N, CA, C and O of each residue as an XYZ file, in Angstrom:
296
protein
N       5.457     18.058    -22.741
C       5.920     17.052    -22.154
C       5.691     17.260    -20.558
O       5.596     16.331    -19.755
N       5.636     18.293    -20.320
C       5.667     18.900    -18.818
C       4.425     18.586    -18.329
O       4.284     18.016    -17.247
N       3.333     18.972    -19.174
C       2.068     18.740    -19.161
C       1.574     17.472    -18.726
O       0.869     17.317    -17.729
N       2.071     16.311    -19.719
C       1.754     15.056    -19.489
C       2.352     14.629    -18.250
O       1.590     14.087    -17.450
N       3.508     14.758    -17.945
C       4.187     14.449    -16.599
C       3.448     14.990    -15.470
O       3.292     14.322    -14.448
N       2.990     16.154    -15.601
C       2.304     16.879    -14.332
C       0.970     16.129    -14.390
O       0.585     15.799    -13.268
N       0.183     15.782    -15.364
C      -1.041     14.951    -15.405
C      -0.853     13.758    -14.827
O      -1.614     13.438    -13.913
N       0.195     12.870    -15.244
C       0.552     11.540    -14.513
C       0.863     11.499    -13.137
O       0.458     10.598    -12.403
N       1.614     12.501    -12.731
C       1.930     12.776    -11.433
C       0.862     12.784    -10.560
O       0.749     12.097     -9.545
N      -0.084     13.766    -11.097
C      -1.291     14.133    -10.207
C      -2.287     12.867    -10.394
O      -3.058     12.762     -9.440
N      -2.416     12.097    -11.180
C      -3.227     10.878    -11.371
C      -2.796      9.909    -10.450
O      -3.551      9.393     -9.626
N      -1.383      9.602    -10.588
C      -1.044      8.381     -9.770
C      -0.995      8.955     -8.271
O      -1.190      8.162     -7.350
N      -0.765     10.175     -8.024
C      -0.841     10.669     -6.637
C      -2.092     10.592     -6.091
O      -2.223     10.149     -4.950
N      -3.086     10.978     -6.774
C      -4.596     10.913     -6.522
C      -4.987      9.281     -6.239
O      -5.596      8.919     -5.232
N      -4.599      8.510     -7.143
C      -4.899      7.106     -7.108
C      -4.264      6.586     -5.736
O      -4.950      5.950     -4.935
N      -2.967      6.876     -5.513
C      -2.408      6.473     -4.040
C      -3.224      6.828     -3.012
O      -3.641      6.048     -2.156
N      -3.521      8.287     -3.098
C      -4.451      8.695     -1.714
C      -5.691      8.066     -1.742
O      -6.250      7.880     -0.661
N      -6.256      7.686     -2.819
C      -7.682      6.690     -2.678
C      -7.167      5.482     -2.105
O      -7.705      5.119     -1.059
N      -6.184      4.745     -2.596
C      -5.786      3.435     -1.961
C      -5.223      3.434     -0.581
O      -5.186      2.363      0.024
N      -4.741      4.618      0.028
C      -4.129      4.649      1.268
C      -5.460      4.933      2.198
O      -5.480      4.677      3.402
N      -6.555      5.491      1.482
C      -7.669      5.856      2.453
C      -8.553      4.511      2.402
O      -9.207      4.233      3.408
N      -8.605      3.661      1.278
C      -9.351      2.518      1.516
C      -8.680      1.365      2.277
O      -9.349      0.585      2.954
N      -7.514      1.282      2.171
C      -6.746      0.315      3.137
C      -7.299      0.024      4.451
O      -7.607     -1.134      4.731
N      -7.475      1.127      5.415
C      -7.891      1.014      6.679
C      -9.203      0.561      6.653
O      -9.646     -0.208      7.506
N      -9.882      1.020      5.673
C     -11.321      0.445      5.887
C     -11.666     -0.894      5.675
O     -12.469     -1.527      6.360
N     -10.788     -1.479      4.322
C     -10.895     -2.881      4.442
C     -10.380     -3.682      5.322
O     -10.813     -4.829      5.434
N      -9.249     -3.156      6.184
C      -8.764     -3.890      7.303
C     -10.040     -3.967      8.406
O     -10.428     -5.023      8.906
N     -10.519     -2.858      8.639
C     -11.654     -2.697      9.621
C     -12.890     -3.647      9.306
O     -13.528     -4.203     10.201
N     -13.157     -3.776      8.006
C     -14.349     -4.602      7.542
C     -13.974     -6.011      7.762
O     -14.832     -6.793      8.174
N     -12.689     -6.433      7.508
C     -12.269     -7.907      7.757
C     -12.411     -8.230      9.049
O     -12.973     -9.293      9.317
N     -11.924     -7.368     10.112
C     -11.844     -7.602     11.528
C     -13.341     -7.662     12.131
O     -13.644     -8.466     13.013
N     -14.302     -6.682     11.539
C     -15.601     -6.832     12.013
C     -16.354     -8.030     11.440
O     -17.053     -8.728     12.175
N     -16.229     -8.259     10.229
C     -17.064     -9.230      9.676
C     -16.414    -10.571      9.323
O     -17.084    -11.544      8.978
N     -15.105    -10.579      9.422
C     -14.435    -11.868      8.875
C     -14.581    -12.213      7.384
O     -14.061    -13.221      6.905
N     -15.305    -11.342      6.670
C     -15.374    -11.682      5.401
C     -14.449    -10.921      4.506
O     -14.045     -9.802      4.821
N     -14.061    -11.603      3.231
C     -13.205    -10.953      2.334
C     -13.777     -9.738      1.713
O     -15.001     -9.633      1.641
N     -13.091     -8.921      1.312
C     -13.245     -7.415      0.735
C     -12.835     -7.702     -0.789
O     -11.688     -8.037     -1.082
N     -13.811     -7.554     -1.695
C     -13.630     -7.657     -3.171
C     -12.933     -8.912     -3.466
O     -12.063     -8.884     -4.336
N     -13.186     -9.961     -2.886
C     -12.456    -11.376     -3.153
C     -11.207    -11.370     -2.720
O     -10.512    -12.256     -3.218
N     -10.578    -10.520     -1.799
C      -9.278    -10.655     -1.373
C      -9.222    -10.704      0.035
O      -9.908     -9.917      0.686
N      -8.477    -11.546      0.599
C      -8.237    -11.893      2.097
C      -6.968    -10.725      2.567
O      -5.761    -10.966      2.607
N      -7.553     -9.600      2.851
C      -6.641     -8.256      3.344
C      -5.705     -8.673      4.074
O      -4.557     -8.573      3.640
N      -5.957     -9.290      5.466
C      -5.232     -9.515      6.316
C      -4.212    -10.446      5.877
O      -3.042    -10.078      5.986
N      -4.481    -11.674      5.366
C      -3.620    -12.505      4.783
C      -2.498    -11.889      3.860
O      -1.343    -12.271      4.047
N      -2.727    -11.085      3.009
C      -2.079    -10.448      2.029
C      -0.958     -9.530      2.766
O       0.218     -9.519      2.400
N      -1.465     -8.761      3.851
C      -0.566     -7.747      4.568
C       0.400     -8.692      5.267
O       1.604     -8.435      5.256
N      -0.051     -9.720      5.842
C       0.900    -10.643      6.476
C       1.939    -11.029      5.673
O       3.106    -10.903      6.044
N       1.598    -11.543      4.478
C       2.399    -12.013      3.600
C       3.434    -11.062      3.177
O       4.591    -11.468      3.068
N       3.142     -9.857      2.930
C       4.005     -8.543      2.661
C       4.969     -8.410      3.651
O       6.155     -8.208      3.387
N       4.512     -8.514      4.812
C       5.482     -8.223      6.060
C       6.583     -9.432      6.117
O       7.783     -9.250      6.322
N       6.056    -10.501      5.932
C       6.824    -11.699      6.009
C       7.751    -11.598      4.896
O       8.909    -11.929      5.151
N       7.499    -11.226      3.761
C       8.397    -10.996      2.693
C       9.512    -10.008      2.893
O      10.696    -10.211      2.625
N       9.089     -9.125      3.299
C      10.323     -7.881      3.987
C      11.271     -8.419      5.138
O      12.438     -8.084      5.338
N      10.489     -9.350      5.866
C      11.164     -9.773      7.164
C      12.347    -10.957      6.619
O      13.458    -11.101      7.129
N      11.845    -11.678      5.562
C      12.884    -12.806      5.027
C      13.639    -12.133      4.228
O      14.555    -12.869      3.860
N      13.719    -11.059      3.754
C      14.502    -10.300      2.737
C      15.876     -9.964      3.583
O      16.861     -9.718      2.887
N      15.990     -9.940      4.562
C      17.128     -9.296      5.386
C      17.329     -8.067      5.017
O      16.389     -7.306      4.788
N      18.601     -7.714      4.910
C      18.924     -6.323      4.804
C      18.251     -5.763      3.506
O      17.731     -4.648      3.557
N      18.239     -6.458      2.394
C      17.492     -6.041      1.201
C      16.255     -5.747      1.426
O      15.853     -4.673      0.979
N      15.455     -6.493      2.068
C      14.152     -6.290      2.469
C      13.924     -4.963      3.272
O      13.031     -4.152      3.027
N      14.875     -4.857      4.283
C      14.946     -3.533      5.073
C      15.205     -2.465      4.065
O      14.374     -1.567      4.196
N      16.035     -2.245      3.133
C      16.283     -1.252      2.151
C      14.946     -1.011      1.201
O      14.634      0.133      0.872
N      14.294     -1.992      0.845
C      13.057     -1.957     -0.011
C      11.980     -1.279      0.814
O      11.237     -0.445      0.295
N      11.882     -1.632      2.123
C      10.930     -1.150      2.956
C      11.093      0.384      3.302
O      10.100      1.097      3.452
N      12.450      0.891      3.430
C      12.676      2.136      3.789
C      12.362      2.927      2.441
O      11.846      4.044      2.473
N      12.697      2.297      1.280
C      12.515      3.230     -0.004
C      10.837      3.299     -0.358
O      10.268      4.203     -0.970
N      10.274      2.155      0.177
C       8.793      2.286     -0.103
C       7.989      3.283      0.962
O       7.033      3.986      0.632
N       8.468      3.223      2.097
C       8.017      4.246      3.139
C       8.275      5.786      2.726
O       7.597      6.751      3.079
N       9.343      5.786      1.946
C       9.819      7.200      1.713
C       8.534      7.781      0.619
O       8.283      8.981      0.507
N       7.888      6.827     -0.049
C       6.815      7.287     -1.099
C       5.580      7.627     -0.213
O       4.870      8.531     -0.653
N       5.249      7.116      0.833
C       4.139      7.445      1.533
C       4.391      8.585      2.934
O       3.518      9.063      3.658
N       5.535      8.747      2.981
C       5.783     10.132      4.037
C       5.543     11.482      3.402
O       6.243     11.839      2.454
N       4.706     12.148      3.824
C       4.684     13.719      3.230
C       5.803     14.470      3.868
O       6.185     14.222      5.011
N       6.307     15.369      3.128
C       7.400     16.136      3.628
C       6.890     17.554      3.782
O       7.638     18.437      4.202
């Protein structure tokens, strides 16, 4: 069971690393070309995400702090 947990943790950690590396590239692509990336409007999606946290009030702030805890390396 420990091997399975270790494998899944490694897999999802690697997947998250790839996604956090791709995100700045997609934002830069959208800014430079104005075109969608893989059929998604990256800037609109990020704006919607920020608005969602902002409209959530204190609960949105707590969720944002929890999510940031996943991305900050200790």
